[in-house]
N, C-alpha and C positions, 0 to 999 in steps of 0.2 A: 392481518390475516388475508391471504390471497382469496379472491372471490371467484367461484366457479362460473358465475354468469359473465365474468369479464375475461374468461379464458381465451387466449389468443389462438387464432386458427393455425398458426405456424406449428404449434405443439404436435408431436406425434400422438397417436392414440395411446391411451393408457392413463394411469392414475396421477402421474406427475405433470405439472403444468406451470406456466408463467402467465400472469394476467396482464391486462392492459395498463396497469399502474407502473409497470417497469420503466425505469429512467435510463436504461441502457448503459449502466455504469461499468459492466463487465466483471463485477465482483464474483458472480457465480461461475462464469466460464474461467476466471482466473483460478478458481479452486477445483472445478470439475470440468475441464474442457471436453472430456469424452461424453458428457451428459448434456451440456448447454451449448447452443449455437446462437448466432446473431444474424439478424436480417432486418432491413428497412427500419433502422433506428430502434430496435428492441431486441431482447433476448427471448429464447424459447427453449423448451425441452426437445432436443433432437433424438434422444435415446432414453428410454426408461431404464433405470438401474437393474442389472441382471444378477449381480453378485453382492455379497455383504459389503465388500470394499466399495463398490460403486454406489450402493445405497448410502453408506456413510459419507462419501464425498458429496452426493446429492444433498443430503441433509445438512452438511456443513455449509453448502452454498445457500440453502434455505435459511439457515440461522444467520448467515452473513449478509443477506439482502437488506439494504437500507430502507426499502419501502415495503417490506413484507409482501412482495409480489409473487412469491413462489409457493405453490401448494402441493399437497399430496392427498388425493381422495381416499387413499387406503388408510390414512391416519395411523401410520406405523410408529412404534416407539422411537423416540429420538435421543434417548439418554446417551447412547454410545457416541453419537456425533457431538453432543454437547460436551461430553468428557474429553473429546479430542481437541478442544479449543481451550487456550491457545495451542496451535499445532506446530510441532517441531519441524523446522526446515533443515538445519544442520548445526552441529556443535551445540551451542547454547542460545541459538537464535530461533524465535518462533514468530509465526504470524497470528494475529489476534482474532481475525474474523470479526463478526458483529460490526460491520461497517455502518457509518452514519450518513444520513441524508444531508447533514450539515456540511459534509466534505464531498458530496456527490459519490459516496461509496468508495472513498479512498482506503487502500489497505494500510494497516498499522502493524507495528512489530514490537515484540518484547524480547529483551536481551537479559538473560540471567547472568549476573556477574558478581564475583566475590566481594568487590568493593562497593556494590550497590547496583540494583537493577535499573535498566533504562526502558522507557516506553518511547518508541519512535512514531511520531504522529499519534492520532487518537482514534480509538474505536468509539462507538456510541456507549453511553453510560448504561451498564446493566449490572444488577446486583450479583449476577453469576460471575462476571469478570472481576468485580471487586473482590469476591471471595477467592477466586483463583489467583489473583495477584497477591493476596495476603498469604495464601498457601505457598506461593513461590518466593516469598520474602519481601514483598512490597515494591514500591517504586521510588527510587532515590532521585532519578532525573526523568524529566519529560522533554524530549527533543522535538521541536516543531520545525519541519522543513521549510514551511512557508505559510502565509496567512490563509490560504484556501483550506488547509487541512487541520485547523485547530479543533474542529468538532467539539467534543465534550472534554477536552484536555483540562479545562479549569476545574471541572468536577473531580476528576482523578487527582489533580494537584492538591485540592483542598482536603480530600479524604486521606491521602498518603503523605501530606506535607512535603510534596516533591518540589525540587528546584526545577523551574521551567527555563529551557534554553531556546532562544529565538534571536533572529537578527533584528537589530534596532529598526531597520527600514521596513520591516513587516510587523512590528510589534504592536501596532494599534488595533489588535484584533480581540480585545476584551479579556486579555490575560495579564496577570501580574507576572512580569518576566524577571526572573532572579539572576540569570546570566545572560545579559544582553550583548550579543556580538555586534561590535561597532566598527570593526576594521575589515579589510579585504583579505588579510593574510589568514592562513590556517591557524586554528587553535587546537593544541594537543592536550588531551586529558587522559594520560596513561595509554591504554590500548585504543582509545577513541581519538579520531581526528575530525574536527569540524571544519568544513570547507565552504567558504562563501562562493556561491555560483549564481550570480544575478543573471536575469534573463526572463525566465517564466514570470517571476515577480522580482521586484528590486531587491528584496531581502531573502531570496531563496538560498537554502543551505543544503549541502549533502553531508552525510555522516559516514565515515570509514571506520570499520571495526576490525581489529586484528589484521589489518592490511588486506583483508579477504572479502568482507561483506561491505558493499557500497549501497547505502540507503539514499535514494535519489529524489524522493518526493515526486514532483512533476517535471523534474529537470531532464530526465533521461529514462528510457525504458527499453525493453527488448522485444522485438517482433520481426522475425527474419533478419536478425542483426540489430545493432544498436539503433535507436530512433529517438527523435524529439517530437513534441507536439507543436508543430509550426502554427497550426490553426488555433491553438489554445495558448497563446503567449500574451500575457497581460502587461508586459513591460517593454522588452526590447529583444527581438529575435537575434539580431546580429550580436548583441551582448551575450545572449545565451550560447551561441556557437563558440564565442571566445571562451566562455566558462567551461564548456565541454572540453575544449582543447587543453585547458589547464589540468584536467583530470588525467591526462596521459601519463603524467609522472608516477601515478599510483598503479604501476604495472602489474602488481601482484593480485589485483582484484579477481575474484572467482565467482562472486554472486552480484547480480544486478537486482536490487529490491526496490521497486518504485511504489509510489502511492497509487498511480493509475498506469495502465499498460502492463505488458507481460514481464514477469520475473524470469530469470534464467541463470543457471550455473554455466560458466564458461571455463575453458581450459586455462590454467594458469599461464600467463605470458601472452595471451591473445587479446587482452583488453586494449592496450595501446594501439596495435594495428587495426582493431575494430573501430576505434575512434577515427583514425585516419581515413578508413574506408567510408565511414558514415559522412564525415565532413566533405570528402571529395564528391560524394553523391549529392549532398545538399548544394554545394557550390555549382555543380553542373546543372542542377535543377533550377536554381534561383538566379543564375547569372543573366 
């Protein structure tokens, strides 16, 4: 629970606040950018919610904070925000909220599918999410994009008897991996395409769903265009750029859904040119 005595001075006046235990993971501003801002390595409340919709988004951010660093002195009921998670993005794709400190607040996703539901990376273990996943039909597969974002995946896998999917080169992360990706070529599973994208880590994977939704882990994100975390590359940055280039052939992508960094819906047909533009910028910066 957030502590008033640790309230940051950056917060605007009002009942809503972020305290000094914030780890600057951006999960709150990812959910409610109109409420939360960032400065000097931390997040803060830049605007108190004024409408029921803004309050719900603020509370979803509060629930999703991995370090419980967000508080509301007004102690308003939170049930509506709780019931909004997992939250529908589009079609049958949801973001889970409830990020984990084990993955530094990485976002995770739920896909409801007639052949079995998928969890993409892992939220923290909460009884509430267990019940919600049961109501939505369980978890057939748990896809782990890379070793940093395992979080509590093994707990969910045990409860739901899920098959865990992960690349062999990242698989030493405390999980029993059922489908271990060992090759560099794509693996197709119906409407799902598993794409090896080494760079951020040696075993990083992306997941493409319906040729439309691209789950990128920490490989790629959107902020004023496509971007990569050059300062947070744990394996090989040049390899990562080559892996990004390989994604160009998936030209129908409309959603960029990362673990960290901004999510974004883009116009169909603009993904490949956006990659070209990003790579040209990187090459001009690092030459």
